[in-house]
C-alpha positions as CSV (number, residue, x, y, z in Angstrom):
1,M,0.0,0.0,0.0
2,G,2.7,2.5,1.0
3,D,0.3,5.1,2.5
4,A,0.8,5.3,6.2
5,A,-2.5,6.9,6.9
6,A,-4.4,4.3,4.9
7,E,-2.5,1.5,6.8
8,E,-3.5,3.2,10.1
9,R,-7.1,3.3,9.1
10,L,-7.0,-0.4,8.2
11,F,-5.5,-1.3,11.6
12,E,-8.2,0.7,13.3
13,K,-10.9,-0.9,11.3
14,Y,-9.7,-4.5,11.7
15,T,-8.6,-4.4,15.4
16,T,-12.0,-5.8,16.4
17,T,-11.7,-8.6,13.8
18,V,-8.2,-9.5,15.2
19,R,-9.7,-9.6,18.7
20,A,-12.6,-11.8,17.6
21,L,-10.3,-14.2,15.7
22,A,-7.9,-14.5,18.6
23,R,-10.6,-15.2,21.2
24,P,-10.9,-19.0,20.6
25,Y,-7.2,-19.7,20.8
26,F,-5.0,-20.4,23.9
27,L,-1.3,-19.5,23.9
28,T,0.7,-21.7,26.3
29,G,2.8,-19.5,28.5
30,G,1.1,-16.3,27.2
31,D,-2.1,-14.4,27.5
32,S,-4.8,-13.0,25.3
33,E,-2.9,-9.8,24.6
34,D,0.0,-11.9,23.3
35,L,-2.4,-13.6,20.9
36,I,-3.9,-10.2,19.8
37,Q,-0.4,-8.9,19.1
38,E,0.3,-12.0,17.0
39,G,-3.0,-11.4,15.1
40,M,-1.9,-7.8,14.5
41,F,1.3,-9.0,12.9
42,G,-0.9,-11.2,10.7
43,L,-2.9,-8.1,9.8
44,L,0.3,-6.2,9.1
45,N,1.3,-9.0,6.7
46,A,-2.1,-8.8,5.0
47,V,-1.8,-5.0,4.6
48,R,1.7,-5.2,3.2
49,H,1.2,-8.1,0.8
50,F,-2.4,-7.8,-0.4
51,D,-2.6,-8.0,-4.2
52,Q,-5.7,-6.2,-5.6
53,G,-5.3,-8.1,-8.9
54,R,-6.3,-11.4,-7.3
55,D,-9.9,-12.4,-7.1
56,V,-10.3,-12.1,-3.3
57,S,-11.4,-9.4,-1.0
58,F,-9.1,-7.7,1.5
59,R,-11.3,-8.8,4.4
60,T,-11.0,-12.5,3.4
61,Y,-7.2,-12.2,2.8
62,A,-6.7,-10.4,6.1
63,Q,-8.7,-13.0,8.1
64,R,-6.7,-15.8,6.5
65,C,-3.4,-14.0,7.3
66,I,-4.5,-13.3,10.9
67,V,-5.7,-16.9,11.6
68,S,-2.5,-18.3,10.0
69,R,-0.4,-16.2,12.3
70,L,-2.5,-17.1,15.4
71,F,-2.3,-20.8,14.6
72,A,1.5,-20.6,14.0
73,A,1.9,-18.8,17.4
74,V,-0.2,-21.4,19.2
75,R,1.6,-24.3,17.5
76,G,5.0,-22.8,18.2
77,A,4.2,-22.1,21.9
78,S,3.0,-25.7,22.4
79,R,6.2,-27.3,21.1
80,F,8.2,-29.3,23.7
81,K,11.3,-27.1,23.2
82,H,9.3,-24.3,25.0
83,R,8.4,-26.5,28.0
84,P,11.2,-25.2,30.3
85,L,9.9,-21.6,29.8
86,N,6.2,-22.5,30.1
87,D,6.7,-24.8,33.2
88,S,9.2,-22.6,35.1
89,I,8.7,-21.4,38.6
90,S,9.0,-17.8,39.4
91,F,12.0,-16.7,41.5
92,E,10.1,-13.5,42.5
93,S,7.7,-15.2,45.0
94,P,9.4,-18.4,46.1
95,Q,6.9,-18.9,49.0
96,F,3.7,-18.8,47.1
97,D,3.5,-19.1,43.3
98,E,-0.1,-18.9,42.3
99,R,0.4,-20.8,39.1
100,L,-0.3,-24.5,39.1
101,I,2.4,-26.4,37.3
102,L,0.5,-29.5,36.3
103,S,2.9,-31.0,33.9
104,T,5.7,-31.2,36.4
105,G,3.5,-31.9,39.4
106,N,4.8,-28.9,41.4
107,L,1.7,-28.1,43.3
108,R,2.4,-26.2,46.5
109,D,-0.6,-27.3,48.5
110,P,-2.0,-30.9,48.9
111,E,-5.6,-29.4,48.9
112,E,-4.8,-27.8,45.5
113,L,-3.6,-31.2,44.2
114,V,-6.8,-32.9,45.2
115,I,-9.0,-30.1,43.7
116,T,-6.9,-30.1,40.5
117,Q,-7.3,-33.8,40.2
118,E,-11.0,-33.6,40.7
119,L,-11.3,-30.9,38.1
120,T,-9.2,-32.9,35.7
121,D,-11.4,-36.0,36.2
122,E,-14.5,-33.9,35.6
123,L,-13.1,-32.4,32.5
124,Q,-12.0,-35.9,31.1
125,A,-15.5,-37.3,31.9
126,E,-17.1,-34.4,30.1
127,L,-14.8,-34.8,27.1
128,A,-15.5,-38.5,26.9
129,E,-19.3,-37.7,26.9
130,R,-19.2,-34.9,24.3
131,L,-16.5,-36.1,21.9
132,S,-16.5,-39.1,19.6
133,S,-13.5,-41.5,19.8
134,L,-12.0,-39.9,16.6
135,E,-12.4,-36.5,18.1
136,R,-10.8,-37.6,21.4
137,D,-7.9,-39.1,19.4
138,V,-7.5,-36.0,17.3
139,L,-7.6,-33.8,20.4
140,D,-4.9,-35.9,22.2
141,L,-2.6,-35.7,19.3
142,Y,-3.3,-32.0,18.7
143,L,-2.5,-31.2,22.3
144,E,0.8,-33.1,21.9
145,G,1.7,-30.5,19.3
146,L,1.3,-32.6,16.1
147,S,0.3,-30.9,12.9
148,Y,-2.9,-31.8,11.0
149,T,-0.8,-33.7,8.5
150,D,1.0,-35.8,11.2
151,I,-2.4,-36.5,13.0
152,A,-3.9,-37.6,9.7
153,A,-1.0,-39.9,9.0
154,K,-1.1,-41.4,12.5
155,L,-4.8,-42.0,12.4
156,G,-5.0,-43.1,8.8
157,R,-7.4,-40.2,7.9
158,S,-7.3,-37.3,5.5
159,V,-6.1,-33.9,6.6
160,K,-9.6,-32.5,5.8
161,S,-11.1,-35.2,8.2
162,V,-8.7,-34.0,10.9
163,D,-9.6,-30.4,10.3
164,N,-13.3,-31.2,10.4
165,A,-12.8,-33.1,13.7
166,V,-10.9,-30.1,15.2
167,Q,-13.8,-27.7,14.1
168,R,-16.3,-30.1,15.7
169,I,-14.2,-30.2,18.9
170,R,-14.1,-26.4,19.1
171,H,-17.8,-26.2,18.5
172,K,-18.7,-28.8,21.1
173,L,-16.3,-27.4,23.7
174,S,-17.5,-23.8,23.2
175,R,-21.1,-24.7,23.9
176,T,-22.2,-24.3,27.5
177,D,-24.9,-26.8,28.6
């Protein structure tokens, strides 16, 4: 584009879109503002690389760039190489760290351990009730950080089937009954 004022107007116009697209994602070791920032980088990419000669609207192109950037951020943060950063314990408050470090079992209070285990059991029961066996398998592999392609290969399904399962999982888990 090249026009700074036009770029600024696009950023103002699409900030709400970025926030809406970032809402369903969870960034391990980060917060919603980190995701929004990643989405804004996706929007910047869309603004800088949009080609009016193609048969696609800017809105569609921008949404695709934003979602791609969000997905890459989530996938990157969930990789095992980031586990030391995501599971670290703060040196600032050594007596009482409010975060529960589930993956390493570093719970400070036995009561918290029991409560966390009960919540985990309830969540697993709810997942077993709401999700099909394919959806549970896809979710397990997805949470391990595998790509859609890797999940499809492991389960003997198509990538589209895996994507459809992920969309159904998101839909089922976003409903509150």
